[in-house]
C-alpha positions as CSV (number, residue, x, y, z in Angstrom):
1,M,25.4,1.2,-11.1
2,A,22.5,3.6,-12.0
3,D,23.2,6.2,-14.7
4,H,21.3,8.8,-12.3
5,I,20.2,8.8,-8.9
6,I,17.6,11.5,-8.1
7,S,16.9,12.2,-4.3
8,L,13.1,13.2,-3.8
9,K,11.6,14.8,-0.6
10,S,8.6,12.7,0.6
11,A,6.1,15.7,-0.3
12,E,7.3,15.2,-3.9
13,L,6.0,11.8,-4.1
14,L,2.4,12.2,-2.9
15,H,1.0,12.6,-6.2
16,H,2.7,9.4,-7.4
17,F,0.8,7.3,-4.8
18,P,-1.4,4.8,-6.3
19,K,-5.2,5.6,-6.0
20,D,-7.2,3.5,-3.5
21,Y,-10.6,2.8,-5.2
22,R,-12.3,1.7,-1.9
23,N,-14.3,4.9,-1.5
24,E,-15.0,5.7,-5.1
25,K,-18.8,6.1,-5.3
26,G,-20.4,5.6,-8.8
27,G,-18.2,6.0,-11.9
28,D,-16.9,3.3,-14.1
29,Y,-13.3,2.8,-12.9
30,G,-13.0,-0.7,-14.3
31,T,-11.2,-3.7,-12.8
32,V,-9.4,-3.4,-9.3
33,Y,-7.6,-5.8,-7.1
34,T,-7.7,-6.4,-3.5
35,L,-6.7,-9.2,-1.1
36,A,-8.7,-12.4,-0.8
37,Y,-9.9,-12.8,2.8
38,P,-9.4,-9.1,3.5
39,H,-11.1,-9.5,7.0
40,A,-8.0,-11.6,8.2
41,F,-5.9,-8.4,8.0
42,G,-8.1,-6.5,10.7
43,V,-8.0,-3.4,8.6
44,E,-9.7,-2.0,5.4
45,V,-7.6,-3.6,2.6
46,P,-7.4,-1.0,-0.3
47,Y,-8.5,-1.7,-3.9
48,F,-5.8,-0.9,-6.6
49,K,-5.8,-1.1,-10.4
50,D,-2.4,-2.6,-10.5
51,P,-1.8,-5.7,-8.4
52,S,1.9,-4.6,-8.0
53,H,0.4,-1.7,-5.7
54,L,-1.5,-4.2,-3.6
55,A,1.7,-6.0,-3.2
56,A,3.6,-3.2,-2.2
57,W,0.9,-2.3,0.3
58,L,1.0,-5.7,1.7
59,A,4.8,-5.6,2.2
60,G,4.4,-2.2,4.0
61,F,1.6,-3.6,6.3
62,A,3.7,-6.6,7.1
63,A,6.9,-4.5,7.7
64,H,4.8,-2.3,10.0
65,N,3.5,-5.1,11.9
66,N,6.9,-6.8,12.3
67,S,8.1,-3.4,13.6
68,V,5.4,-3.2,16.0
69,L,6.1,-6.9,17.2
70,D,9.9,-6.2,17.5
71,H,9.2,-3.1,19.5
72,D,6.7,-4.9,21.8
73,G,9.4,-7.5,22.5
74,D,11.7,-4.6,23.9
75,K,9.4,-4.2,27.0
């Protein structure tokens, strides 16, 4: 069991979200990661410095799509 569990409001998390470098103009921000074949996703896939952030985005993308498909099946 965890030693401490801290509950955070969603607004308190906003400054912890990873930065999407897709729209960065100029500047030297080094290496970023995105998905191979991003056009297959039908949305603009973000660019992140940490590949785990990209993995989390992909998991959220898949969960959202599954939710939409499940909801559409209820009709």
